[in-house]
Backbone bond lengths (Angstrom), bond angles and torsions (degrees), N, CA, C in turn:
res aa  C-N    CA-C-N  psi(-1)  N-CA   C-N-CA  omega(-1)  CA-C   N-CA-C  phi
1 M - - - 1.462 - - 1.527 110.98 -
2 E 1.345 115.36 -44.76 1.458 120.30 179.33 1.521 111.05 -62.29
3 D 1.353 116.31 -42.28 1.455 121.15 178.38 1.518 110.63 -61.85
4 S 1.340 115.97 -39.71 1.465 121.14 -179.59 1.522 110.89 -63.68
5 R 1.345 115.92 -44.24 1.467 119.63 179.45 1.526 111.18 -65.48
6 T 1.334 116.08 -39.92 1.470 120.13 178.95 1.522 110.45 -63.98
7 H 1.350 115.24 -42.98 1.467 120.35 179.10 1.523 110.21 -60.90
8 M 1.342 117.46 -44.47 1.459 121.02 -179.03 1.530 110.82 -65.40
9 A 1.326 116.33 -39.66 1.468 120.09 178.41 1.525 110.63 -62.90
10 D 1.336 116.42 -42.65 1.468 120.86 178.38 1.526 110.81 -63.33
11 L 1.345 115.66 -41.18 1.467 120.44 -179.79 1.530 110.61 -63.16
12 L 1.332 115.96 -47.12 1.461 120.11 -179.42 1.527 111.01 -62.69
13 K 1.342 115.75 -35.12 1.464 120.27 177.80 1.529 110.30 -64.26
14 K 1.329 116.27 -42.82 1.464 120.77 178.42 1.524 110.98 -64.44
15 V 1.337 115.75 -44.10 1.464 120.19 179.69 1.519 110.07 -61.14
16 R 1.332 115.79 -45.56 1.457 120.31 -178.81 1.525 111.40 -63.07
17 K 1.324 116.58 -39.91 1.466 121.19 179.29 1.523 110.72 -62.08
18 I 1.328 115.99 -46.16 1.463 120.29 178.99 1.520 110.35 -66.07
19 E 1.348 116.58 -39.61 1.460 119.59 -179.90 1.527 111.13 -60.87
20 I 1.318 116.78 -47.47 1.471 120.84 -177.87 1.529 110.48 -60.31
21 K 1.323 115.89 -47.00 1.466 119.91 -177.20 1.527 111.82 -67.53
22 T 1.331 116.18 -49.08 1.466 119.27 -172.46 1.524 112.50 -79.40
23 R 1.334 117.73 -30.80 1.462 118.80 176.89 1.535 109.77 -65.41
24 A 1.331 116.52 -41.26 1.469 120.11 178.09 1.527 110.54 -61.42
25 L 1.339 116.63 -44.32 1.461 120.24 177.69 1.519 111.13 -61.38
26 S 1.323 116.39 -41.45 1.460 121.04 -178.63 1.518 110.97 -61.61
27 H 1.334 116.62 -41.77 1.462 120.98 179.99 1.522 111.37 -71.33
28 Q 1.336 116.32 -47.40 1.451 120.75 -170.33 1.526 113.64 -80.51
29 V 1.327 115.98 -35.83 1.457 119.67 -170.45 1.518 113.44 -112.31
30 F 1.326 115.89 -48.95 1.453 118.66 -166.13 1.516 116.23 -94.36
31 A 1.322 118.47 -23.04 1.462 119.55 -172.53 1.526 111.86 -55.17
32 G 1.350 116.68 -48.80 1.455 119.90 179.96 1.514 112.67 -66.25
33 E 1.342 116.44 -44.57 1.461 120.23 -179.98 1.525 111.30 -65.01
34 Y 1.324 116.30 -42.22 1.460 120.25 179.20 1.521 110.04 -62.06
35 H 1.346 116.06 -47.15 1.457 120.30 -178.19 1.526 110.91 -61.09
36 S 1.334 116.03 -44.04 1.458 120.07 179.65 1.523 111.46 -64.01
37 A 1.325 115.74 -37.87 1.464 120.16 -176.35 1.513 112.22 -70.43
38 F 1.340 116.79 -38.32 1.457 118.86 -170.47 1.523 114.93 -115.34
39 K 1.350 117.70 1.86 1.462 118.69 -176.76 1.525 111.84 -65.24
40 G 1.341 117.03 -28.76 1.458 119.57 -177.30 1.502 114.03 -89.30
41 R 1.324 117.99 6.73 1.455 119.52 -175.91 1.529 111.95 -85.59
42 G 1.330 115.94 -14.08 1.453 118.80 175.47 1.510 108.04 -131.21
43 M 1.347 117.85 89.67 1.454 122.10 -175.21 1.520 109.84 -121.30
44 A 1.330 116.08 141.21 1.459 121.63 178.82 1.526 108.83 -116.76
45 F 1.334 117.17 136.39 1.458 121.73 179.86 1.523 109.78 -63.13
46 S 1.336 117.08 135.68 1.460 121.64 -177.50 1.528 111.88 -115.18
47 E 1.355 117.51 -57.06 1.465 120.10 -176.46 1.524 109.32 -162.73
48 V 1.330 114.42 177.51 1.460 121.83 173.93 1.522 107.47 -119.47
49 R 1.338 115.79 136.39 1.466 120.11 176.99 1.527 109.09 -141.57
50 E 1.338 114.85 167.49 1.465 119.65 179.96 1.527 111.19 -63.92
51 Y 1.315 114.57 145.84 1.466 121.23 179.49 1.524 110.51 -63.13
52 R 1.341 116.07 138.40 1.458 122.34 174.18 1.520 108.77 -121.46
53 Y 1.309 115.83 152.62 1.462 120.11 179.79 1.534 109.38 -56.57
54 G 1.325 115.40 129.74 1.464 120.12 179.66 1.520 113.67 99.96
55 D 1.340 117.88 -12.62 1.467 119.93 177.73 1.528 110.51 -64.97
56 D 1.315 115.55 150.17 1.466 121.36 178.92 1.527 108.53 -74.51
57 V 1.331 116.22 119.08 1.473 120.16 -177.39 1.533 111.54 -65.13
58 R 1.346 116.25 -17.64 1.472 118.06 178.05 1.519 111.51 -68.33
59 N 1.345 116.60 -15.41 1.462 120.52 179.79 1.525 112.36 -97.30
60 M 1.310 117.79 11.44 1.463 120.90 178.73 1.526 110.10 -61.80
61 D 1.324 115.90 136.38 1.468 121.21 172.80 1.523 106.60 -98.83
62 W 1.319 115.03 97.95 1.467 119.45 -171.84 1.526 112.48 -70.46
63 N 1.325 117.75 -29.24 1.469 120.28 178.69 1.530 110.52 -65.97
64 V 1.329 116.39 -48.67 1.473 120.62 179.34 1.526 110.08 -66.53
65 T 1.334 117.27 -39.99 1.461 121.95 178.84 1.528 110.70 -58.37
66 A 1.324 116.39 -44.39 1.470 120.84 -179.61 1.527 111.18 -67.87
67 R 1.337 115.38 -39.43 1.463 119.67 -176.46 1.526 111.69 -69.89
68 L 1.323 117.21 -40.73 1.463 121.34 -176.70 1.528 113.17 -96.60
69 R 1.330 115.48 -6.20 1.461 122.25 178.43 1.535 112.07 57.24
70 A 1.320 114.12 38.89 1.468 122.04 175.25 1.524 106.33 -153.05
71 P 1.334 117.04 147.07 1.476 118.84 -175.84 1.538 112.81 -70.24
72 Y 1.325 114.95 127.79 1.461 121.72 177.55 1.529 109.54 -127.01
73 V 1.328 116.03 148.07 1.470 120.94 179.01 1.525 109.47 -123.88
74 K 1.334 113.63 153.71 1.462 120.29 174.38 1.523 108.44 -82.94
75 V 1.309 116.52 138.77 1.461 122.03 177.84 1.521 108.33 -110.20
76 F 1.330 114.99 131.17 1.456 120.40 -178.54 1.518 110.34 -114.23
77 E 1.306 116.05 147.56 1.455 121.18 172.17 1.514 108.64 -107.16
78 E 1.307 115.44 137.31 1.461 119.54 179.22 1.526 110.22 -68.50
79 E 1.312 116.58 128.69 1.457 119.57 175.54 1.520 108.56 -64.28
80 R 1.310 116.32 148.43 1.456 120.49 -170.40 1.523 113.27 -65.27
81 E 1.294 117.00 -28.29 1.459 117.24 -177.01 1.519 111.22 -149.23
82 L 1.294 114.84 155.08 1.458 122.69 172.59 1.520 107.97 -112.62
83 T 1.295 115.23 166.79 1.457 120.83 172.16 1.518 107.68 -112.38
84 V 1.333 116.29 122.95 1.465 122.64 -179.12 1.522 108.61 -112.59
85 V 1.329 116.51 130.99 1.459 121.16 177.37 1.519 109.43 -123.84
86 L 1.326 115.82 126.65 1.461 122.29 177.55 1.522 108.61 -98.28
87 L 1.325 117.19 119.72 1.461 122.13 175.10 1.526 106.64 -98.46
88 V 1.319 116.91 106.20 1.467 121.46 -171.04 1.532 110.65 -109.67
89 D 1.313 115.76 121.68 1.470 123.06 179.06 1.533 109.21 -76.12
90 V 1.335 116.21 117.16 1.473 120.19 178.84 1.528 111.06 -114.67
91 S 1.343 116.98 20.13 1.458 120.45 178.51 1.529 109.99 -66.76
92 R 1.318 115.95 166.16 1.463 121.08 -171.50 1.528 114.00 -65.62
93 S 1.337 117.30 -23.74 1.465 118.70 -179.85 1.525 111.47 -63.95
94 G 1.338 117.22 -18.76 1.457 120.80 178.55 1.519 113.34 -69.58
95 L 1.331 117.28 -14.54 1.461 120.60 179.99 1.526 112.06 -80.15
96 F 1.344 116.02 -5.28 1.464 120.70 -179.37 1.523 110.38 -78.96
97 G 1.322 115.90 138.27 1.455 120.22 176.15 1.505 110.96 -171.08
98 T 1.335 117.39 128.20 1.462 121.24 179.64 1.527 111.14 -118.43
99 A 1.336 116.32 2.40 1.464 119.77 -176.64 1.527 109.94 -112.82
100 V 1.322 117.09 -129.10 1.461 121.81 -175.49 1.519 111.59 -68.65
101 Q 1.341 116.50 -40.22 1.455 120.66 -178.08 1.521 109.65 -154.16
102 T 1.335 116.44 174.42 1.458 120.44 179.10 1.523 109.38 -77.70
103 K 1.331 115.27 166.14 1.459 120.04 177.17 1.525 110.19 -63.15
104 R 1.326 117.24 -38.61 1.465 121.13 179.77 1.542 111.12 -62.01
105 E 1.319 116.73 -40.03 1.469 120.42 178.98 1.530 111.19 -67.70
106 Q 1.328 115.57 -39.45 1.467 119.36 177.25 1.526 110.28 -65.62
107 L 1.328 116.67 -43.01 1.465 121.36 177.04 1.518 111.41 -58.68
108 A 1.334 116.42 -40.79 1.465 121.16 -177.98 1.523 110.90 -61.50
109 E 1.324 117.07 -45.29 1.465 120.21 -179.50 1.523 111.24 -66.33
110 I 1.330 116.64 -42.48 1.469 119.98 -179.52 1.524 110.00 -64.16
111 A 1.334 116.86 -44.23 1.460 120.84 179.28 1.523 110.83 -61.72
112 A 1.335 116.76 -39.33 1.468 120.73 179.56 1.526 110.80 -65.09
113 V 1.330 116.88 -42.10 1.466 120.38 177.91 1.524 110.28 -60.55
114 L 1.320 116.70 -45.63 1.461 120.66 179.59 1.531 110.79 -62.87
115 A 1.329 116.38 -41.82 1.467 120.93 -179.16 1.524 110.60 -63.05
116 F 1.327 117.35 -46.88 1.465 120.29 -179.51 1.525 111.51 -68.97
117 S 1.331 118.15 -36.63 1.466 120.78 177.40 1.526 110.07 -62.52
118 A 1.327 116.38 -41.61 1.469 120.52 177.08 1.518 110.27 -65.50
119 G 1.333 116.52 -39.69 1.463 120.33 178.90 1.514 111.83 -62.51
120 I 1.331 117.20 -43.21 1.460 121.48 177.64 1.527 110.05 -61.30
121 N 1.328 116.61 -32.95 1.460 122.29 179.98 1.533 112.14 -81.83
122 N 1.347 115.71 3.29 1.467 122.72 179.55 1.529 112.53 66.12
123 D 1.325 116.56 30.49 1.466 121.30 177.72 1.521 110.64 -93.41
124 K 1.305 115.22 155.26 1.466 120.33 170.20 1.524 108.21 -77.76
125 V 1.324 116.50 144.69 1.471 120.67 -179.68 1.522 109.26 -128.79
126 G 1.323 115.67 132.19 1.454 121.41 174.44 1.522 109.11 -126.67
127 A 1.316 116.92 167.40 1.468 120.67 -179.71 1.512 110.64 -142.04
128 L 1.309 114.35 141.81 1.465 121.86 177.77 1.525 106.81 -126.94
129 F 1.320 116.67 115.83 1.462 121.71 -179.32 1.526 108.47 -101.53
130 F 1.328 116.66 129.78 1.459 118.91 -173.86 1.522 112.83 -139.11
131 S 1.327 114.53 152.15 1.468 123.57 168.97 1.537 103.50 -121.23
132 D 1.332 118.28 -112.30 1.462 118.56 170.21 1.526 109.57 -97.01
133 R 1.332 114.23 14.93 1.459 122.99 174.11 1.521 107.01 -156.30
134 V 1.297 117.18 168.16 1.463 120.24 176.64 1.521 108.05 -77.95
135 E 1.330 115.75 114.55 1.462 121.05 -178.16 1.530 111.24 -81.01
136 Q 1.318 116.16 -37.61 1.458 120.09 178.71 1.517 109.50 -161.71
137 F 1.334 116.02 143.36 1.459 121.22 175.82 1.523 108.50 -126.15
138 I 1.320 116.22 123.85 1.464 122.40 176.55 1.525 107.09 -108.67
139 P 1.329 118.30 108.68 1.469 121.31 -176.93 1.529 112.07 -60.04
140 P 1.330 116.80 149.83 1.468 121.17 -177.76 1.528 113.25 -60.63
141 K 1.323 115.28 132.49 1.460 123.33 176.56 1.521 108.29 -150.79
142 K 1.334 115.09 175.68 1.456 120.88 175.82 1.524 109.47 -111.29
143 G 1.334 115.59 170.24 1.452 120.92 172.50 1.511 114.29 109.57
144 R 1.334 115.28 147.79 1.459 121.51 -178.10 1.522 111.94 -63.12
145 S 1.319 117.54 -43.26 1.464 119.83 -178.46 1.522 110.69 -62.88
146 H 1.325 116.14 -35.16 1.471 120.54 177.71 1.527 110.50 -66.31
147 L 1.339 116.69 -44.08 1.467 120.76 178.68 1.527 111.06 -63.14
148 L 1.329 116.35 -40.22 1.465 119.86 179.36 1.525 111.10 -67.38
149 R 1.320 117.14 -32.72 1.471 119.89 175.88 1.529 110.31 -62.75
150 I 1.321 115.63 -42.61 1.467 119.75 178.71 1.529 110.56 -61.32
151 I 1.329 116.40 -44.19 1.468 120.50 -179.55 1.530 110.73 -65.33
152 R 1.335 117.24 -39.68 1.478 120.31 177.20 1.522 110.80 -58.95
153 E 1.328 115.81 -42.23 1.464 119.19 -178.69 1.525 111.28 -68.23
154 I 1.341 116.90 -36.28 1.463 119.76 178.23 1.526 110.18 -60.47
155 I 1.324 115.87 -40.67 1.465 120.98 -178.18 1.526 111.23 -76.04
156 E 1.323 116.25 -42.28 1.457 121.95 -164.31 1.516 115.31 -98.44
157 L 1.333 117.03 -28.23 1.464 119.76 -170.17 1.532 111.71 -58.62
158 K 1.314 114.69 128.00 1.471 120.90 176.45 1.519 107.51 -107.21
159 P 1.335 117.24 111.15 1.467 120.01 -175.51 1.520 112.68 -65.56
160 G 1.309 115.35 149.89 1.463 120.32 177.98 1.513 112.31 -79.85
161 S 1.344 115.94 -11.53 1.466 120.56 -179.89 1.524 108.88 -136.18
162 D 1.330 116.77 154.12 1.462 121.99 -178.48 1.525 113.12 -91.74
163 A 1.333 116.91 -23.14 1.465 121.54 -169.50 1.529 112.44 -83.38
164 T 1.343 115.35 -179.49 1.468 121.71 -176.64 1.525 110.72 -128.67
165 D 1.332 115.89 135.15 1.461 121.80 171.74 1.524 107.23 -141.73
166 I 1.329 115.81 91.97 1.465 121.20 -177.97 1.524 110.34 -65.60
167 G 1.324 116.27 -35.64 1.466 120.15 179.31 1.526 112.37 -58.86
168 A 1.331 116.81 -39.22 1.469 120.91 -179.98 1.525 110.51 -62.88
169 A 1.334 116.86 -40.46 1.465 120.90 178.84 1.526 111.03 -65.81
170 L 1.324 116.62 -42.82 1.463 120.38 -179.31 1.527 111.61 -67.40
171 R 1.325 116.82 -37.88 1.474 119.84 177.57 1.527 110.68 -65.03
172 F 1.333 116.53 -39.01 1.464 120.26 178.17 1.530 109.42 -63.20
173 L 1.332 117.25 -44.06 1.464 121.05 178.28 1.523 110.57 -57.41
174 T 1.315 116.46 -47.55 1.463 121.24 -178.81 1.525 111.40 -59.49
175 N 1.327 116.70 -39.70 1.470 121.12 -177.50 1.529 112.74 -80.02
176 A 1.338 116.90 -33.81 1.472 120.58 -173.18 1.522 112.88 -84.01
177 I 1.334 117.16 -35.37 1.471 121.27 -176.69 1.531 107.97 -110.69
178 K 1.323 115.82 103.07 1.461 119.69 -175.32 1.523 112.26 -81.02
179 K 1.331 117.00 -38.83 1.457 121.01 179.20 1.524 109.30 -79.44
180 K 1.324 116.39 146.23 1.460 120.48 -178.47 1.528 110.82 -57.01
181 C 1.341 116.51 131.60 1.460 121.13 179.10 1.521 109.90 -129.72
182 T 1.327 115.05 170.87 1.460 122.25 172.09 1.524 107.07 -97.59
183 A 1.320 116.83 114.60 1.468 121.08 -174.90 1.525 110.67 -117.19
184 F 1.331 115.45 137.26 1.463 122.44 175.48 1.519 108.45 -116.31
185 L 1.326 116.14 121.45 1.459 121.73 175.85 1.523 107.81 -96.78
186 L 1.348 116.13 112.01 1.463 122.06 -178.23 1.519 109.20 -108.62
187 S 1.330 116.48 112.95 1.459 120.38 -173.43 1.520 109.67 -164.36
188 D 1.343 116.00 165.05 1.469 118.94 170.04 1.534 110.19 -83.29
189 M 1.332 116.46 -5.48 1.469 124.30 175.91 1.532 112.52 60.28
190 I 1.325 117.16 25.56 1.464 120.57 176.78 1.528 108.47 -84.37
191 D 1.306 114.71 85.65 1.461 122.41 179.66 1.527 107.37 -154.51
192 V 1.338 115.11 74.42 1.462 121.40 -174.68 1.529 110.25 -129.11
193 D 1.364 115.23 162.17 1.458 119.54 176.81 1.528 109.84 -85.53
194 R 1.312 117.38 -173.23 1.468 121.81 -176.18 1.525 112.84 -63.54
195 E 1.346 117.05 -26.19 1.457 120.17 -179.78 1.529 112.66 -89.06
196 G 1.335 116.41 -1.04 1.461 119.88 179.90 1.507 114.21 90.13
197 N 1.345 117.25 10.97 1.462 120.79 179.26 1.525 110.61 -86.19
198 P 1.331 118.35 136.06 1.462 120.82 176.96 1.528 111.54 -57.00
199 S 1.324 116.11 138.41 1.469 121.14 -175.85 1.527 113.28 -92.08
200 Y 1.323 116.86 5.08 1.467 119.89 -169.86 1.531 112.94 -120.48
201 E 1.338 117.74 18.91 1.469 120.09 -171.96 1.528 112.90 -58.55
202 D 1.332 117.98 -47.41 1.468 120.32 -176.18 1.533 111.20 -59.84
203 A 1.321 116.91 -45.64 1.463 120.97 -179.35 1.526 110.70 -67.57
204 L 1.338 116.62 -36.46 1.467 121.50 178.97 1.529 110.24 -64.19
205 K 1.304 116.29 -43.41 1.467 121.31 -179.38 1.523 110.89 -59.23
206 V 1.321 117.39 -45.93 1.466 121.57 -178.47 1.524 110.89 -67.34
207 A 1.339 116.68 -46.06 1.466 120.74 -178.63 1.529 111.29 -63.49
208 A 1.336 117.05 -42.05 1.465 120.95 -179.51 1.522 111.39 -68.27
209 G 1.325 116.93 -27.89 1.462 120.63 177.73 1.513 112.60 -72.93
210 R 1.309 116.77 -25.99 1.468 120.98 -177.43 1.522 112.40 -98.30
211 H 1.338 116.99 -35.57 1.460 120.68 -172.96 1.531 112.09 -121.00
212 E 1.330 115.65 166.12 1.462 122.59 173.55 1.528 106.95 -86.56
213 L 1.329 116.69 93.12 1.461 122.18 -170.55 1.527 111.72 -102.77
214 S 1.330 116.17 132.45 1.462 122.60 173.13 1.523 108.36 -125.90
215 V 1.329 116.45 147.83 1.464 121.68 -179.28 1.520 109.53 -114.93
216 I 1.329 115.62 127.28 1.466 121.96 174.68 1.521 106.90 -114.25
217 R 1.325 115.63 106.42 1.464 121.56 -175.50 1.525 109.50 -97.80
218 V 1.326 116.23 116.96 1.457 121.44 179.82 1.527 109.09 -99.52
219 T 1.312 115.80 127.20 1.468 121.32 -175.57 1.530 110.35 -126.48
220 D 1.317 114.88 165.36 1.457 121.79 172.80 1.531 107.80 -116.61
221 P 1.329 118.14 141.99 1.470 120.21 -177.74 1.527 114.21 -53.07
222 R 1.334 117.78 -34.64 1.465 121.20 -176.92 1.525 112.04 -74.24
223 E 1.327 117.47 -9.74 1.462 119.77 175.49 1.524 111.53 -82.76
224 E 1.320 116.34 -12.47 1.460 120.44 -179.07 1.523 112.25 -103.79
225 S 1.320 117.08 -26.80 1.467 119.95 178.44 1.522 109.77 -154.06
226 L 1.324 115.06 147.83 1.469 121.43 179.44 1.522 110.79 -97.76
227 P 1.316 118.00 139.18 1.468 120.12 174.23 1.528 109.26 -79.52
228 D 1.290 116.61 155.83 1.469 121.42 177.44 1.535 108.35 -84.89
229 V 1.359 115.25 90.51 1.471 119.84 -177.77 1.536 111.61 -127.88
230 G 1.335 115.81 21.37 1.456 119.36 176.63 1.523 113.53 82.67
231 L 1.326 115.56 -151.99 1.465 121.85 -176.70 1.526 109.34 -77.72
232 V 1.347 116.15 125.00 1.467 121.56 -175.60 1.528 109.64 -128.96
233 H 1.322 115.54 135.97 1.465 121.11 175.69 1.518 108.00 -95.30
234 V 1.351 117.07 118.29 1.462 120.87 -178.57 1.522 110.01 -118.69
235 K 1.328 115.18 151.45 1.454 121.36 -178.58 1.516 109.83 -132.13
236 D 1.321 116.35 133.31 1.458 121.46 175.58 1.520 107.93 -73.33
237 S 1.343 116.77 117.62 1.461 120.90 -174.84 1.520 112.86 -66.80
238 E 1.337 117.49 -20.74 1.463 120.01 -178.30 1.525 112.75 -94.83
239 S 1.349 117.10 -46.11 1.469 119.24 -177.63 1.523 112.47 -88.25
240 G 1.335 117.14 -23.37 1.461 121.03 -177.40 1.515 113.24 87.63
241 A 1.342 117.30 -7.38 1.463 121.21 -179.95 1.532 109.93 -67.62
242 S 1.330 116.00 142.01 1.467 119.57 -179.82 1.528 110.20 -130.82
243 V 1.329 114.98 156.60 1.456 120.14 -177.76 1.528 108.61 -158.30
244 W 1.346 114.94 153.90 1.461 120.32 174.12 1.526 108.55 -92.05
245 I 1.344 116.83 135.27 1.464 121.96 179.34 1.521 109.26 -124.25
246 D 1.326 115.29 130.68 1.464 120.59 177.68 1.528 108.44 -89.84
247 T 1.331 116.29 90.50 1.463 119.95 -178.82 1.529 111.83 -71.34
248 G 1.321 116.93 -11.20 1.461 120.18 176.46 1.516 112.14 -73.58
249 S 1.344 116.96 -14.66 1.464 121.67 179.43 1.536 109.89 -84.27
250 K 1.319 115.90 122.25 1.467 121.08 179.94 1.522 110.96 -61.84
251 S 1.324 116.46 -40.50 1.467 119.55 -178.53 1.533 111.13 -65.51
252 V 1.327 116.96 -36.07 1.463 120.63 177.68 1.531 109.87 -64.15
253 R 1.327 115.76 -45.77 1.465 119.79 179.77 1.533 110.99 -63.35
254 E 1.334 116.52 -39.32 1.467 120.29 179.99 1.527 111.55 -67.08
255 R 1.350 117.07 -41.45 1.472 120.31 178.88 1.528 110.49 -64.25
256 Y 1.328 115.70 -40.08 1.462 120.52 179.11 1.534 110.24 -62.70
257 A 1.336 117.03 -46.81 1.463 121.36 -179.95 1.528 111.14 -64.10
258 Q 1.341 116.71 -38.08 1.460 121.33 179.64 1.529 110.42 -65.60
259 W 1.330 116.12 -41.67 1.470 120.23 177.26 1.528 110.60 -59.96
260 S 1.309 117.04 -44.45 1.460 121.67 179.44 1.526 111.15 -61.56
261 R 1.348 116.33 -42.81 1.470 120.10 179.09 1.522 111.10 -65.41
262 T 1.330 116.45 -40.14 1.467 120.84 -179.94 1.522 110.75 -60.93
263 V 1.331 116.29 -47.98 1.473 120.64 179.80 1.526 110.26 -60.10
264 S 1.332 116.72 -45.90 1.456 121.24 -178.57 1.529 111.81 -63.03
265 E 1.337 116.32 -42.91 1.466 120.60 -179.57 1.522 111.27 -64.95
266 R 1.331 117.29 -39.67 1.463 119.87 -179.46 1.526 111.57 -70.67
267 E 1.311 116.40 -33.79 1.468 119.48 174.98 1.525 110.43 -64.88
268 K 1.335 116.61 -46.44 1.468 120.33 -178.81 1.523 110.76 -63.95
269 H 1.323 116.84 -37.66 1.467 120.32 176.53 1.529 109.93 -60.76
270 L 1.317 116.62 -41.11 1.453 121.53 179.70 1.532 111.07 -65.02
271 F 1.326 116.64 -44.15 1.462 120.17 179.89 1.531 110.56 -64.28
272 N 1.323 117.18 -40.54 1.467 120.30 177.80 1.521 111.29 -64.83
273 K 1.311 115.45 -38.51 1.465 121.35 -178.53 1.526 111.04 -59.14
274 Y 1.321 116.55 -39.04 1.475 120.71 -177.72 1.531 112.04 -106.45
275 Q 1.341 116.34 15.84 1.469 122.77 174.77 1.535 112.13 55.33
276 I 1.319 114.47 50.91 1.465 121.37 179.64 1.525 108.76 -107.53
277 D 1.323 116.36 123.90 1.460 119.89 175.80 1.524 109.46 -72.66
278 S 1.330 116.18 139.72 1.466 119.87 -179.40 1.517 110.09 -145.06
279 V 1.325 115.13 159.84 1.461 120.61 175.96 1.523 108.35 -148.01
280 D 1.341 116.39 141.90 1.462 122.24 175.22 1.524 108.64 -99.54
281 I 1.327 116.79 130.08 1.455 121.59 178.79 1.526 108.14 -129.40
282 A 1.325 117.05 120.58 1.458 121.74 -178.56 1.527 110.60 -84.51
283 T 1.329 115.60 157.22 1.466 120.12 179.74 1.522 111.82 -65.74
284 D 1.326 117.24 -19.92 1.469 120.45 175.77 1.520 110.82 -106.03
285 G 1.353 116.09 13.57 1.460 120.49 -176.92 1.523 112.79 -100.39
286 D 1.321 115.12 177.66 1.463 123.06 -178.69 1.526 108.42 -96.68
287 Y 1.330 116.92 101.41 1.463 118.05 -177.75 1.525 112.04 -71.58
288 V 1.330 117.84 -20.08 1.468 120.79 176.03 1.529 109.02 -61.17
289 R 1.319 115.71 -49.74 1.466 120.29 179.54 1.530 110.88 -63.03
290 G 1.332 116.82 -40.08 1.455 120.48 -179.97 1.519 112.48 -62.87
291 L 1.327 116.68 -45.96 1.469 120.09 -179.95 1.524 111.46 -67.47
292 M 1.316 116.41 -38.98 1.473 119.59 178.30 1.531 110.13 -59.79
293 S 1.323 116.57 -42.89 1.466 119.77 -179.61 1.522 110.76 -65.31
294 L 1.327 116.75 -35.50 1.460 121.10 178.13 1.530 110.12 -66.71
295 F 1.325 117.39 -46.60 1.457 121.43 -179.98 1.534 111.59 -62.49
296 Q 1.333 115.82 -41.11 1.464 119.66 -175.73 1.511 112.61 -70.47
297 R 1.340 117.55 -16.92 1.454 120.29 177.11 1.515 112.11 -84.35
298 K 1.311 117.10 -9.68 1.466 120.84 -178.29 1.525 110.65 -75.13
């Protein structure tokens, strides 16, 4: 009983710490950028009026313009709320970290910032936690207690499986959320075949066609290059397979770096193919700058 109370106190302390840090960031930095980026994703037609200097020509109503022989534009009203869904990778590879923090810890802070930014924007927020299956789905709702529940799960949730299946998470999103939503996929995106090709293309294509999907890829510096530290025993945190690697060999380090570049390039090609905005954020990097760049591209 005492251990349980201590564990809960520690958990609440962690949640509160993340809330204080990320809520402040959401108010000071992201609220305006988030609102600007996503305010036009849920628009309802309101009326037609004559064109004014500065109006967006993409909103021209060509039928009315032709009929009245004067330029007219469609006017839209912003829908009161959006639905935001965070797809959070909780597979075992997220426990890896050689810099400031683990990938899972970095993901938690980024997800919290997004959740609070959506809350400030009066949007509903939901969360889908996945490994190689959907571990938990929290349907979109509003309210501080709801947001804190999501953050608690990001910190506390212990997945039933170690592996990763991004396609399974995307298929669940497509089936569970019928109305178009704003979805953020937060993962290290380590889900490729032997040739380095992403294993989730079909599911990504369908999800991106239905929803406003963005990818936030969290990486660790050691996943992109190996240090020269001699013979090292490494273990795959998801499969359990282990092997000795001679990091003192230049060719080994070069092959490892080339593999990392190949995977990254093929992922980016896939995102471009389906017009998905993405950003890479390292565990020793500035996620504030990364998120700002993502928002400004919207």
